[in-house]
C-alpha positions as CSV (number, residue, x, y, z in Angstrom):
1,X,58.9,61.0,-56.8
2,X,55.6,59.3,-58.6
3,X,54.5,56.3,-56.4
4,X,55.5,53.3,-58.5
5,X,53.0,51.6,-60.6
6,X,53.4,48.0,-58.8
7,X,53.1,50.0,-55.0
8,X,50.0,51.9,-56.3
9,X,48.5,48.0,-57.5
10,X,49.3,46.6,-54.2
11,X,48.4,49.7,-51.9
12,X,45.1,50.2,-54.3
13,X,44.2,46.4,-53.0
14,X,43.6,47.5,-49.2
15,X,40.7,50.0,-49.0
16,X,41.4,52.8,-46.6
17,X,44.9,52.9,-47.3
18,X,46.2,56.8,-48.1
19,X,48.7,56.9,-51.3
20,X,49.5,60.7,-50.8
21,X,48.4,63.4,-49.0
22,X,49.7,67.7,-49.1
23,X,48.4,70.5,-50.3
24,X,47.9,72.2,-53.5
25,X,45.3,74.7,-54.5
26,X,42.0,74.3,-55.9
27,X,40.0,76.5,-58.4
28,X,36.7,77.3,-56.2
29,X,32.9,77.2,-57.3
30,X,33.0,80.4,-58.8
31,X,34.9,78.7,-62.0
32,X,35.0,82.6,-63.7
33,X,38.5,82.5,-64.3
34,X,42.2,81.6,-63.9
35,X,43.1,84.7,-61.2
36,X,39.4,84.1,-58.9
37,X,38.7,81.8,-56.0
38,X,41.3,79.8,-55.6
39,X,41.6,78.1,-52.4
40,X,44.4,76.6,-50.6
41,X,43.5,72.8,-49.4
42,X,44.6,69.7,-47.8
43,X,44.6,66.9,-50.5
44,X,44.4,62.5,-48.9
45,X,44.6,60.3,-51.8
46,X,43.0,57.2,-50.7
47,X,39.8,55.2,-52.2
48,X,38.7,58.6,-53.1
49,X,39.9,62.1,-53.3
50,X,39.5,64.1,-50.5
51,X,40.2,67.6,-49.2
52,X,40.4,69.3,-45.8
53,X,40.3,73.5,-44.9
54,X,43.3,72.2,-43.6
55,X,46.4,69.2,-42.8
56,X,45.0,69.9,-38.7
57,X,41.4,69.5,-40.1
58,X,42.3,66.2,-41.6
59,X,44.2,65.0,-38.3
60,X,41.7,66.5,-36.1
61,X,39.0,64.0,-38.3
62,X,36.7,67.5,-39.6
63,X,34.6,66.4,-42.1
64,X,36.2,67.0,-45.3
65,X,35.4,70.5,-47.4
66,X,34.5,67.9,-50.5
67,X,35.3,64.7,-52.2
68,X,36.1,63.2,-56.2
69,X,35.3,60.2,-56.3
70,X,37.7,58.3,-58.8
71,X,35.8,55.1,-59.6
72,X,35.4,57.0,-63.0
73,X,37.9,59.8,-63.5
74,X,40.6,61.3,-66.5
75,X,43.4,62.7,-65.4
76,X,45.3,63.7,-68.2
77,X,48.6,64.2,-68.7
78,X,49.6,68.1,-67.6
79,X,51.4,70.1,-69.6
80,X,55.0,70.7,-68.4
81,X,56.0,73.3,-70.3
82,X,54.9,76.9,-70.4
83,X,53.0,75.6,-67.2
84,X,54.4,78.2,-64.7
85,X,51.3,77.9,-62.3
86,X,51.7,73.7,-61.9
87,X,47.7,73.7,-62.8
88,X,45.9,69.9,-63.9
89,X,42.6,68.7,-64.1
90,X,41.3,65.7,-62.8
91,X,37.9,64.8,-64.7
92,X,35.5,62.7,-62.7
93,X,31.4,62.7,-62.7
94,X,29.5,64.8,-62.0
95,X,32.6,67.3,-62.3
96,X,36.0,67.9,-62.7
97,X,38.7,69.6,-60.4
98,X,41.4,72.2,-61.6
99,X,44.4,71.8,-58.8
100,X,47.7,74.1,-58.6
101,X,50.4,72.0,-57.1
102,X,54.0,74.1,-55.8
103,X,55.8,72.7,-57.7
104,X,56.9,71.2,-61.0
105,X,57.6,68.1,-59.1
106,X,54.6,68.0,-56.8
107,X,52.8,68.4,-60.5
108,X,54.4,65.2,-61.6
109,X,53.6,63.3,-58.7
110,X,49.8,64.2,-57.7
111,X,49.2,63.4,-61.3
112,X,51.1,59.9,-62.2
113,X,49.5,59.0,-59.6
114,X,46.0,59.7,-60.2
115,X,46.9,58.1,-63.2
116,X,47.1,55.4,-62.4
117,X,44.5,54.7,-59.9
118,X,42.2,55.7,-63.0
119,X,43.6,53.0,-64.9
120,X,43.9,50.6,-62.7
């Protein structure tokens, strides 16, 4: 279930607060096609979107595998019909992140939370 806008607004004021976390798949550096180089990562949505090798790596305080700055980003409304892999994109500077979720519910939750952050 998506996080309510008022909750996001309130939490966003508290820098460093984790808004959402969980596993997704992201398209890796070799963006040659939809079938190749998808990596399962543990995402943590806070002031930025940070991803780790695993939940255990995050909890152990390891360095993230990557970070997407959300101060200038756009997350379009994801396609829900004919989207069997539950893909969506986050466009940020200097690159975009293609993401796959385990379920449509996860897709809606992640995308709506990021959309609310990028609008406010």
